[in-house]
N, C-alpha and C positions, 0 to 999 in steps of 0.2 A: 691324041695330042701326046706328044713327048714331053717327059719331065724336063725343065729347064736344066742347063748345064752349069755348074757351079765353078768357081773359080778354086784353083787349090790355093789352101791357106799359105801365107809366106811365114805363119809362124808354128813352132813345134808345141808349144805350151804357153799358158798364160797365168796369170795371176788375178783374181778378182773377188773381192767380198763387199758385199754393200755396207756402206758406213752408216750406223744409226744416226737418224737425225738429218741426213743429208738429203736435200731435194734438188741438187744441182742439175740432173738429167731431166727433171720435169720443168726447169726454168728455161730451157734452150730455145731458142727460136725455132718455130716449127708448127706442124698439125700432130693433132694425135688421132691416127687412124684405128678405126675398131671394124670388128667383123660381125657378123649376126648373131654369132654366138656370145661375142663381147658384149653386144647390146642387150641381148636377153638376161645375160649375168648382172650386169649392173643395174638394168631396171628392177630385177628382182631384189638386189642388195638395197636399193632405195626405196622398196615397197611400192613401185610405180608399174604400170603395164608396160610392155615393150614399146606399144603405139604413143602413149603419153610421154615416155621417156625420149622417145624419138623426137617428138614435136617440140620438146622443151630443150634438149641438150644435143641434138644431132642434125647433122647436114648429109644428105643423101645425093649423090649424084650417079650417073649412069655407071660410073666404074668404082665408086668407093663410098664407105661411110666414114664420117669423122666427127669428132667432138666440135661444137661451135665453140669458137675462141673468144673468150670474155675480154674485155677492155684490160689492159695492165697486166695480163697474165697469160699464160699459156694453156691452162686448163681449167675447165669449170670445176673440177674437184680437188683443185690443190688449193689447201690451206697451211695456215702457218705452221701446224704442226705434221703436215705432210700429206698423203693422199687420203682422202675421205671416204675413197671406195677400195682401200687397198686389197681387200680380200677378192674383189672382183675386178681389178683393175685389168685394162685391155692388154690383148697379147704383145702389141708394141712396148707397152710399158715392162710387161712381166719379164720380156726376153732380152731388155737392154742389160749391159751392153754386147750381148751375144747376137749382134745382127750381122747377116752375110756381109755387108759393106765394111765393116769394122774387122771381121775376122780374116778378111780375104786380103785385106790391104794394112800391112804394119803401118803404115804413115797414116791412115786413118785411126787405127788404135791408139795411136800415140796422140792424135790430136784429141781424141775424147779423153784420153787421161789428162789433159790440162783442165778439164772441168770435173772429172770424176775421179774424186780421190780414192774410191774402192778400187780402180785399176791399179795392178801392181801389189795389190795386198794380199793376204789369205793364202789358202792352200795353192798348189800348183793344179792347175786345170789343164788336162790333156786336150789339146786342139780337136781331137775327133769327138769329145764329149761336148764341147763348146759348139761345134758345128751340128751336133743335132739339135741342139736350141734354136740355132740360125736356121736350121730347115723348117722349123715350127713357124718362124718369121716369115721366111721365104713361100710356105704354103698358105699362111694366114693372108699374105697381100702378094698373090701371083703378079698382078699389074704392075707392080713395083720392082720386079726382078725379072725382067723380060731380056734374054741374053740373045743377042744375035749369033746366028750360025757361023 
């Protein structure tokens, strides 16, 4: 199986630094996908077995794992002060905003900036460095990044 093709980023460099106390990315509509490694790491962090953690917090389908979505919020681990499993947060959360779809399309990056105050802040980041993080996201969730030949 060959590696998926990536689009050439439309930007040469970006700025981003996470803003203390901001949880805007955590409140966006959508699902939180996790990997098997994310499941094990989060379970250990909350002192549960992976099996017990999965039964309580995870939906497993044939193609994906994701957190169960509680009523009135996006994530079972989001509390007023932020992520209650921050040191063990899933790849999807850890790699934001360096997702392939945001880095490869400037319009998507600018859309994310409407809710993420860290975009446009901090030191200049070369796009190649950001794309390395994006590749981690792409590798963690390959079914989400299938590119037609």
